[in-house]
N, C-alpha and C positions, 0 to 999 in steps of 0.2 A: 447506427450513428457513424457519420463519416469521420475520417481521421482529423479533419479540421475542426469538427464539432468536439471531438475528444480533446484536442489540444486546447480549445477555448475553455472547456470545462475544467481541465487540469490547471489552467492559468487562474480561473475563478476560484478553484479549490485552494490553490497556493495563496492567492490574495486573502481569502477568508481565514486561512491558517495564520497568516502574518497579522491580519487585523485583530484577531482574537488572541494572539500570542500563544496559540496552542501548538506545542511541540509535538509533531507527529512524523512518523516514518511511513512512506509508501511501501507496502509489501505486496505479496501475491503476484498475480499475472500482470498487473499494471507496472510493478517494479521490473518484471521481466521485460516488458515492452520498452520501458525507459532505459533498460540495460542492453537493448538491441536485439532481443529475442523476437523472432517472427511468430508471435502467438496472438490470440484475441482474448478479450474478456468482456464481461457485461457489467462489471462493477469496479469500484476502487476500494482497496483494503488499506486501512490506516492502523498502525500500531501506536498506541498512546499509553501513558502512565494512568493508572486508575487512582485519581486523587479527587478530592472534593472540588478544588479549584478547576481542574480539568473537566469535570462533569458540568460545571457551570459554563465553561468556555465552549464545550461541545453544543450546548443549547444555542448559543449565539452563532457558532459556526454553522450549525444546521440551517438556521434561518438565513444566513448570508448566502448559502448555496441553493436556497429555495426548497429546502427539505423539511421534513417533520423532525420532532424531537427524537433522539435515538431510542429505539425500543429493543428489548432483548430478543435474540433470535430463538433461543430456547432456554429452558430451565437448567440445562446441562452445560451450556457453553457460556464462556465469558466474552461473548460477542454481542454487539448491538448493531442495529441497522437503521440507517437514515433513508426514509422513503421520500419520494416526491421531487427530488432534485433531478436534473437532466440525466444523471447517472446515479444508480444506487451506490451508497457508501456504507461499507461495513467497518465497524470500529472493533478492533481487537485490543484487549487490555493486557498490559504488562509483559506478555511473552508470546513467542511463537512456539509451536511444537518443534523439536522435542522439549527443550528447555532453554530456548534462546531469549534471554531477558532483554528488556528495552535498552539498557545501557550497552550491552554486548552488541546488539544489532546496530545501534547508533554509532558505535566505535568503528564499524566497518562500512557504514553507509556513505553515500556520495551525495553532495549537494549538486543538483542539476537545474539549469536555467530552463524555465518554461515561459517563453515570451519574455515579459519584463519581470516575472516572478521567479522564485526559487523553491524547489521541493527537496526534501531529504528523502533519498531513495535507498532501500535496502540493497546490499550487495547480492549479486546473483547467487553466489555460493550459499548465503544464508537462506534465500528463497528455496534453493534446491534442498537444503537440509530440512527445512520446514515441510516441504511437499513430500519428501521421503518419509518423514515421521507421521504425517497425516495419513498417508497411504490410502487415500480415497481413489476410486477408479479414475476420476478426472485428473488427479495429480499424477498417477502412474502413466496416464496417456501422454502427458506433456513432458515428463522427465527426460526422455531421450533427447529432445530438441534443446532443452535447457542445458543438459550436460554437454552436448555438442557445441553449443554457443559458447559456454564457459571455456571449453578446450580451445576453441578458435581464438577467443579473446586473450587467453594466456599465451598462446603461440605468437600472436601478433605483438604482444608486449615484449616478448623475448627478442623479437626482431628478426 
C-alpha cells in the first residue's frame, strides 16, 4: 500500500470513529509512524474500552471502513480483528502490556490531524513500554529505532 493510500485509509478510519462516536486510541506501529518513526506496518491497532455500547459501535465502525464484524484473534488474547477493510484493524481492549490502562494512555496521547479528520494517537513512550512488555521478536527488532526517535524528539524539544 502506498503512503497516500495509507493516509486515505487513516482519514476514512478517523471519519468512521467520529461518525460512530467510538473513542479509540491509535497504538502500535501506526502510532509510531504518526509520531515520526520510520517504520512500516501492515495493520492499524486501536485501543478501546470494552463496554457494551462500544461493542455495538465497533460493528458500525467495521461496516463504515468496509470490514467484517470484529472476531477474536485467539481464546487467550483480548484482541479482535476486523478483516476485509483496505487495511486490517486490530482492536485491543482496555489496556496495553504491561498494565497501561485506557485512561492512562489517553492522558498522554496526542490529537493529530489526518486530512480533515483527527485521530488520538498514543505517545511514543507508551508504545515503547508496550513493545518492551510484549517482548515478541518483531517488537525487539523495532525497539532500537523507536528509542532513538524518542531521544531525538526529546532533544529537539529542549532546543
